One Martini backbone bead per residue (centre of mass of N, CA, C, O) as a GRO file, in nm:
protein
  330
    1MET     BB    1  -1.466  -0.817   2.443
    2THR     BB    2  -1.196  -0.967   2.332
    3LYS     BB    3  -1.032  -1.246   2.388
    4MET     BB    4  -0.759  -1.405   2.440
    5PRO     BB    5  -0.606  -1.589   2.212
    6THR     BB    6  -0.440  -1.909   2.115
    7THR     BB    7  -0.501  -1.854   1.805
    8THR     BB    8  -0.412  -1.835   1.454
    9THR     BB    9  -0.483  -1.723   1.134
   10VAL     BB   10  -0.287  -1.789   0.835
   11VAL     BB   11  -0.068  -1.694   0.574
   12GLU     BB   12   0.112  -1.935   0.372
   13TYR     BB   13   0.431  -2.077   0.257
   14ASP     BB   14   0.662  -2.352   0.136
   15ALA     BB   15   0.708  -2.209  -0.147
   16ALA     BB   16   0.787  -2.082  -0.432
   17GLY     BB   17   0.528  -1.866  -0.605
   18ASP     BB   18   0.241  -1.829  -0.668
   19ALA     BB   19  -0.081  -1.814  -0.524
   20SER     BB   20  -0.124  -2.124  -0.502
   21VAL     BB   21   0.078  -2.165  -0.238
   22LEU     BB   22  -0.130  -2.058  -0.062
   23THR     BB   23  -0.209  -2.096   0.294
   24VAL     BB   24  -0.457  -2.166   0.549
   25ARG     BB   25  -0.371  -2.149   0.896
   26THR     BB   26  -0.325  -2.282   1.225
   27ARG     BB   27  -0.184  -2.122   1.507
   28PRO     BB   28  -0.020  -2.045   1.763
   29LEU     BB   29  -0.073  -1.778   2.037
   30PRO     BB   30   0.111  -1.598   2.209
   31PRO     BB   31   0.154  -1.380   2.428
   32PRO     BB   32   0.257  -1.090   2.500
   33GLY     BB   33   0.533  -0.916   2.540
   34PRO     BB   34   0.743  -0.686   2.605
   35GLY     BB   35   0.614  -0.422   2.407
   36GLU     BB   36   0.353  -0.583   2.327
   37VAL     BB   37   0.079  -0.663   2.098
   38THR     BB   38  -0.251  -0.777   2.036
   39VAL     BB   39  -0.417  -0.816   1.718
   40GLU     BB   40  -0.719  -0.789   1.573
   41VAL     BB   41  -0.792  -0.844   1.256
   42MET     BB   42  -0.979  -0.683   0.997
   43THR     BB   43  -0.752  -0.574   0.788
   44ALA     BB   44  -0.573  -0.638   0.474
   45GLY     BB   45  -0.308  -0.580   0.254
   46LEU     BB   46  -0.205  -0.566  -0.081
   47ASN     BB   47   0.120  -0.623  -0.258
   48HIS     BB   48   0.338  -0.666  -0.495
   49ILE     BB   49   0.583  -0.737  -0.318
   50ASP     BB   50   0.461  -0.995  -0.213
   51SER     BB   51   0.497  -1.157  -0.482
   52PHE     BB   52   0.803  -1.127  -0.512
   53ILE     BB   53   0.874  -1.282  -0.258
   54ARG     BB   54   0.719  -1.543  -0.310
   55ALA     BB   55   0.890  -1.595  -0.588
   56GLY     BB   56   1.209  -1.533  -0.506
   57THR     BB   57   1.344  -1.235  -0.599
   58GLU     BB   58   1.424  -1.154  -0.288
   59SER     BB   59   1.716  -1.177  -0.115
   60GLY     BB   60   1.620  -1.080   0.180
   61TRP     BB   61   1.455  -1.384   0.204
   62ALA     BB   62   1.649  -1.637   0.168
   63ASP     BB   63   1.682  -1.690   0.504
   64GLU     BB   64   1.403  -1.762   0.551
   65PRO     BB   65   1.192  -1.944   0.697
   66TRP     BB   66   0.996  -2.232   0.690
   67PRO     BB   67   0.736  -2.104   0.665
   68ARG     BB   68   0.586  -1.831   0.513
   69ALA     BB   69   0.453  -1.514   0.539
   70SER     BB   70   0.193  -1.272   0.463
   71GLY     BB   71   0.224  -0.943   0.477
   72SER     BB   72   0.222  -0.576   0.613
   73ASP     BB   73  -0.080  -0.485   0.628
   74PHE     BB   74  -0.290  -0.341   0.900
   75ALA     BB   75  -0.598  -0.364   1.089
   76GLY     BB   76  -0.735  -0.312   1.438
   77ILE     BB   77  -0.769  -0.473   1.763
   78VAL     BB   78  -0.688  -0.458   2.085
   79VAL     BB   79  -0.651  -0.772   2.313
   80ALA     BB   80  -0.339  -0.732   2.411
   81VAL     BB   81  -0.092  -0.639   2.679
   82GLY     BB   82   0.218  -0.584   2.754
   83ALA     BB   83   0.475  -0.505   2.921
   84GLY     BB   84   0.519  -0.139   2.908
   85VAL     BB   85   0.234  -0.060   2.792
   86SER     BB   86   0.056   0.254   2.744
   87ARG     BB   87  -0.070   0.364   2.469
   88PHE     BB   88  -0.223   0.078   2.459
   89GLY     BB   89  -0.537  -0.064   2.481
   90LYS     BB   90  -0.799  -0.226   2.515
   91GLY     BB   91  -0.978  -0.150   2.212
   92ALA     BB   92  -0.785  -0.034   2.029
   93GLU     BB   93  -0.757   0.138   1.730
   94VAL     BB   94  -0.540   0.012   1.460
   95ILE     BB   95  -0.240   0.072   1.273
   96GLY     BB   96   0.000  -0.143   1.083
   97HIS     BB   97   0.322  -0.325   1.085
   98VAL     BB   98   0.518  -0.579   0.892
   99ARG     BB   99   0.726  -0.772   0.744
  100GLU     BB  100   0.536  -1.027   0.813
  101GLY     BB  101   0.193  -1.157   0.865
  102ALA     BB  102  -0.075  -0.976   0.837
  103GLN     BB  103  -0.226  -1.226   0.717
  104ALA     BB  104  -0.451  -1.239   0.985
  105THR     BB  105  -0.642  -1.267   1.278
  106PHE     BB  106  -0.368  -1.258   1.449
  107VAL     BB  107  -0.118  -1.015   1.597
  108THR     BB  108   0.216  -0.981   1.730
  109VAL     BB  109   0.351  -0.658   1.813
  110PRO     BB  110   0.500  -0.392   1.840
  111ALA     BB  111   0.396  -0.093   1.956
  112GLY     BB  112   0.589   0.071   1.747
  113ALA     BB  113   0.391  -0.044   1.491
  114LEU     BB  114   0.169   0.173   1.581
  115ALA     BB  115  -0.141   0.342   1.511
  116THR     BB  116  -0.401   0.539   1.533
  117LYS     BB  117  -0.739   0.500   1.449
  118PRO     BB  118  -0.955   0.684   1.307
  119ARG     BB  119  -1.284   0.712   1.253
  120GLY     BB  120  -1.272   0.836   0.955
  121ILE     BB  121  -1.128   0.563   0.890
  122THR     BB  122  -1.162   0.289   0.743
  123TRP     BB  123  -1.093  -0.034   0.747
  124GLU     BB  124  -1.023  -0.067   0.449
  125GLN     BB  125  -0.815   0.172   0.436
  126ALA     BB  126  -0.635   0.092   0.679
  127GLY     BB  127  -0.534  -0.189   0.569
  128GLY     BB  128  -0.384  -0.026   0.300
  129LEU     BB  129  -0.174   0.206   0.394
  130TYR     BB  130   0.122   0.172   0.456
  131LEU     BB  131   0.313   0.089   0.198
  132ALA     BB  132   0.204   0.287  -0.003
  133GLY     BB  133   0.212   0.548   0.169
  134ALA     BB  134   0.511   0.538   0.258
  135THR     BB  135   0.620   0.541  -0.019
  136ALA     BB  136   0.501   0.799  -0.121
  137LEU     BB  137   0.604   0.996   0.100
  138SER     BB  138   0.909   0.928   0.071
  139THR     BB  139   0.931   1.030  -0.229
  140LEU     BB  140   0.833   1.326  -0.173
  141ASP     BB  141   1.060   1.394   0.018
  142GLU     BB  142   1.298   1.345  -0.174
  143LEU     BB  143   1.171   1.561  -0.402
  144ARG     BB  144   1.052   1.815  -0.271
  145ILE     BB  145   0.748   1.863  -0.288
  146GLY     BB  146   0.584   2.173  -0.414
  147PRO     BB  147   0.528   2.472  -0.479
  148GLY     BB  148   0.571   2.487  -0.840
  149ASP     BB  149   0.534   2.211  -0.920
  150VAL     BB  150   0.571   1.966  -1.184
  151LEU     BB  151   0.410   1.646  -1.176
  152VAL     BB  152   0.483   1.322  -1.268
  153VAL     BB  153   0.260   1.028  -1.269
  154SER     BB  154   0.269   0.707  -1.291
  155ALA     BB  155   0.026   0.506  -1.237
  156ALA     BB  156  -0.201   0.717  -1.089
  157ALA     BB  157  -0.434   0.488  -1.001
  158GLY     BB  158  -0.282   0.344  -0.804
  159GLY     BB  159  -0.183   0.298  -0.501
  160VAL     BB  160   0.083   0.480  -0.501
  161GLY     BB  161   0.003   0.693  -0.725
  162SER     BB  162  -0.248   0.823  -0.597
  163ILE     BB  163  -0.107   0.919  -0.332
  164GLU     BB  164   0.107   1.095  -0.460
  165ALA     BB  165  -0.082   1.287  -0.618
  166GLN     BB  166  -0.254   1.395  -0.390
  167ILE     BB  167  -0.027   1.502  -0.199
  168ALA     BB  168   0.104   1.683  -0.409
  169ARG     BB  169  -0.130   1.868  -0.433
  170HIS     BB  170  -0.151   1.945  -0.132
  171LEU     BB  171   0.157   2.072  -0.163
  172GLY     BB  172   0.109   2.253  -0.458
  173ALA     BB  173   0.109   2.084  -0.697
  174LYS     BB  174   0.119   2.001  -1.027
  175VAL     BB  175  -0.062   1.708  -1.166
  176ILE     BB  176   0.040   1.439  -1.379
  177GLY     BB  177  -0.145   1.163  -1.504
  178THR     BB  178  -0.076   0.849  -1.603
  179CYS     BB  179  -0.299   0.651  -1.823
  180GLY     BB  180  -0.595   0.511  -1.883
  181ASP     BB  181  -0.898   0.582  -2.007
  182ARG     BB  182  -1.068   0.469  -1.745
  183ASN     BB  183  -0.912   0.692  -1.546
  184PHE     BB  184  -0.984   0.993  -1.607
  185ASP     BB  185  -1.226   1.061  -1.418
  186TYR     BB  186  -1.084   0.984  -1.145
  187LEU     BB  187  -0.854   1.201  -1.165
  188ARG     BB  188  -1.026   1.443  -1.191
  189GLN     BB  189  -1.162   1.413  -0.905
  190LEU     BB  190  -0.862   1.473  -0.772
  191GLY     BB  191  -0.706   1.702  -0.947
  192ILE     BB  192  -0.600   1.546  -1.189
  193THR     BB  193  -0.411   1.534  -1.502
  194PRO     BB  194  -0.472   1.338  -1.761
  195VAL     BB  195  -0.264   1.102  -1.942
  196ARG     BB  196  -0.195   0.916  -2.214
  197TYR     BB  197  -0.060   0.655  -2.313
  198GLY     BB  198   0.199   0.644  -2.551
  199GLU     BB  199   0.252   0.779  -2.833
  200GLY     BB  200   0.328   1.119  -2.761
  201ILE     BB  201   0.345   1.180  -2.440
  202ALA     BB  202   0.523   1.426  -2.414
  203LYS     BB  203   0.338   1.636  -2.562
  204ARG     BB  204   0.093   1.590  -2.375
  205ILE     BB  205   0.231   1.680  -2.117
  206ARG     BB  206   0.308   1.961  -2.208
  207ASP     BB  207   0.025   2.056  -2.269
  208ALA     BB  208  -0.098   2.004  -1.983
  209ALA     BB  209   0.115   2.179  -1.808
  210GLY     BB  210   0.222   2.474  -1.920
  211ALA     BB  211   0.504   2.378  -1.800
  212PRO     BB  212   0.772   2.281  -1.666
  213VAL     BB  213   0.892   1.997  -1.576
  214THR     BB  214   1.031   1.901  -1.237
  215ALA     BB  215   0.896   1.604  -1.190
  216MET     BB  216   0.931   1.221  -1.161
  217ILE     BB  217   0.718   0.920  -1.131
  218ASP     BB  218   0.775   0.575  -1.175
  219ASN     BB  219   0.537   0.295  -1.166
  220PHE     BB  220   0.551   0.136  -1.457
  221GLY     BB  221   0.841   0.042  -1.597
  222GLN     BB  222   0.848   0.212  -1.898
  223ASP     BB  223   1.072   0.444  -2.000
  224GLY     BB  224   1.100   0.668  -1.788
  225ALA     BB  225   1.390   0.792  -1.824
  226ASP     BB  226   1.345   0.895  -2.107
  227LEU     BB  227   1.101   1.077  -2.049
  228ALA     BB  228   1.235   1.255  -1.843
  229ASP     BB  229   1.455   1.359  -2.044
  230GLU     BB  230   1.255   1.476  -2.252
  231LEU     BB  231   1.134   1.662  -2.006
  232GLY     BB  232   1.392   1.791  -1.848
  233VAL     BB  233   1.446   1.605  -1.593
  234SER     BB  234   1.619   1.576  -1.321
  235PRO     BB  235   1.772   1.308  -1.186
  236SER     BB  236   1.702   1.413  -0.889
  237ARG     BB  237   1.378   1.423  -0.984
  238TYR     BB  238   1.393   1.108  -1.023
  239ARG     BB  239   1.167   0.804  -1.001
  240SER     BB  240   1.166   0.482  -1.014
  241SER     BB  241   1.064   0.164  -0.982
  242ALA     BB  242   1.318   0.058  -0.844
  243ASP     BB  243   1.310   0.275  -0.620
  244ARG     BB  244   1.041   0.177  -0.507
  245ARG     BB  245   1.137  -0.099  -0.423
  246ASP     BB  246   1.361  -0.010  -0.234
  247THR     BB  247   1.166   0.126  -0.042
  248GLU     BB  248   0.988  -0.103   0.037
  249LEU     BB  249   1.223  -0.287   0.159
  250ARG     BB  250   1.294  -0.083   0.381
  251LEU     BB  251   0.996  -0.085   0.510
  252LEU     BB  252   1.047  -0.420   0.571
  253GLN     BB  253   1.207  -0.399   0.810
  254GLY     BB  254   1.265  -0.534   1.161
  255ASP     BB  255   1.412  -0.326   1.293
  256PRO     BB  256   1.377  -0.069   1.512
  257PRO     BB  257   1.447   0.175   1.329
  258SER     BB  258   1.255   0.093   1.095
  259ILE     BB  259   0.995   0.087   1.251
  260ALA     BB  260   0.996   0.385   1.344
  261GLN     BB  261   1.003   0.506   1.065
  262GLY     BB  262   0.743   0.378   0.957
  263THR     BB  263   0.559   0.499   1.187
  264GLN     BB  264   0.602   0.794   1.112
  265LEU     BB  265   0.481   0.775   0.833
  266LEU     BB  266   0.206   0.674   0.930
  267GLU     BB  267   0.118   0.913   1.105
  268ARG     BB  268   0.126   1.113   0.868
  269LEU     BB  269  -0.084   0.971   0.697
  270VAL     BB  270  -0.317   0.975   0.889
  271ALA     BB  271  -0.338   1.288   0.901
  272LEU     BB  272  -0.388   1.324   0.594
  273ALA     BB  273  -0.645   1.150   0.589
  274GLU     BB  274  -0.808   1.311   0.799
  275ARG     BB  275  -0.780   1.581   0.606
  276ARG     BB  276  -0.812   1.499   0.303
  277ALA     BB  277  -0.559   1.479   0.116
  278PHE     BB  278  -0.635   1.177   0.098
  279THR     BB  279  -0.778   0.882  -0.074
  280LEU     BB  280  -0.837   0.548  -0.032
  281LEU     BB  281  -0.896   0.323  -0.281
  282VAL     BB  282  -1.125   0.044  -0.299
  283SER     BB  283  -1.142  -0.209  -0.557
  284GLY     BB  284  -1.097  -0.468  -0.349
  285PHE     BB  285  -1.288  -0.713  -0.170
  286TYR     BB  286  -1.185  -0.993   0.044
  287ALA     BB  287  -1.205  -1.273   0.177
  288PHE     BB  288  -0.964  -1.434   0.348
  289ASP     BB  289  -0.997  -1.721   0.194
  290ASP     BB  290  -0.955  -1.532  -0.088
  291VAL     BB  291  -0.644  -1.467  -0.138
  292ALA     BB  292  -0.565  -1.586  -0.410
  293GLU     BB  293  -0.763  -1.428  -0.565
  294ALA     BB  294  -0.665  -1.149  -0.500
  295TYR     BB  295  -0.380  -1.183  -0.621
  296ASP     BB  296  -0.484  -1.234  -0.905
  297ASP     BB  297  -0.609  -0.948  -0.933
  298LEU     BB  298  -0.345  -0.788  -0.891
  299ALA     BB  299  -0.184  -0.920  -1.138
  300ARG     BB  300  -0.363  -0.772  -1.367
  301LEU     BB  301  -0.319  -0.453  -1.353
  302HIS     BB  302  -0.636  -0.295  -1.308
  303SER     BB  303  -0.642  -0.162  -1.029
  304ARG     BB  304  -0.750   0.062  -0.823
  305GLY     BB  305  -0.568   0.120  -0.576
  306LYS     BB  306  -0.686  -0.123  -0.345
  307ILE     BB  307  -0.652  -0.457  -0.203
  308ILE     BB  308  -0.861  -0.628   0.032
  309LEU     BB  309  -0.882  -0.797   0.343
  310GLY     BB  310  -1.145  -0.967   0.520
  311MET     BB  311  -1.220  -1.126   0.823
  312ARG     BB  312  -1.537  -0.991   0.855
  313PRO     BB  313  -1.747  -1.030   0.644
  314VAL     BB  314  -2.082  -0.974   0.582
  315THR     BB  315  -2.029  -1.070   0.274
  316ARG     BB  316  -1.961  -1.296  -0.017
  317VAL     BB  317  -2.097  -1.117  -0.214
  318ARG     BB  318  -2.064  -1.010  -0.533
  319THR     BB  319  -1.993  -0.728  -0.709
  320LEU     BB  320  -2.006  -0.536  -0.985
  321ARG     BB  321  -1.742  -0.402  -1.161
  322ALA     BB  322  -1.640  -0.161  -1.365
  323ARG     BB  323  -1.362  -0.291  -1.464
  324ASP     BB  324  -1.498  -0.549  -1.565
  325VAL     BB  325  -1.672  -0.417  -1.778
  326PHE     BB  326  -1.454  -0.288  -1.941
  327GLU     BB  327  -1.288  -0.541  -2.010
  328ALA     BB  328  -1.540  -0.698  -2.153
  329ALA     BB  329  -1.572  -0.470  -2.382
  330LYS     BB  330  -1.279  -0.491  -2.539
   0.00000   0.00000   0.00000
């Protein structure tokens, strides 16, 4: 059993900027207070919104003190429990979320920000589950996706898009996923019908759908509203990339009601993942100290699924990735 640590190593930054401003530092770690637990982080996820916040473009973080911490998704093992916490004991494997600061070796969080990690979900998947998954599930809830729907999901091979597409299919919808050529086989393996980006996309979607399109989610952020209108999708059943960003920001609020809502979504996600309603693909796994490189990879916008940090990687040897081979051959 891991003993209660007195320090934690965290990813911080002292000014707005790109990934080069990130610094790994050691900070004191006080014991958990009432209602709190301390978790040894095994894995932590990266999200595009982390980069927007770090760049200083999100007004909700304007008054946050410096230095600021990075990341919202994590999974790990409980090492200490504060007074009044009965749901989790030492040694419990958990998945959690925070407003910021998940990219650390240890975090202290409210017990209400945690869900139990099933053994069937790997540490790599668990560490990237929260924000992408909660955003996807919240969006599908708003659109009331179900049997009889024909849903178009753009950037369907990405972290949020791939979860939306898989859960929508699980809910009974037919799903058309827009993507680049190299992701066709990946989407087909998930039961998603792939359609290539570019001129003439509306006709290709109609041909693939074989029925009227009833809903659309745009994760790509280019001409989504025009395409939805051309496809005859009602504005009430269309969600833009700006809507996605608003959803992510709501899920990153640190007040108790927001934490509770986020955890409810997380628990539903865990149950869906355990039933194999969706599988979170990890396309990049980086050692904790390589966090800046991991964010540079994310910024290239070519990864499938999620990019994850590992606090205790077995090896730092990199393996050749199929997407790197594809990019090099272009």
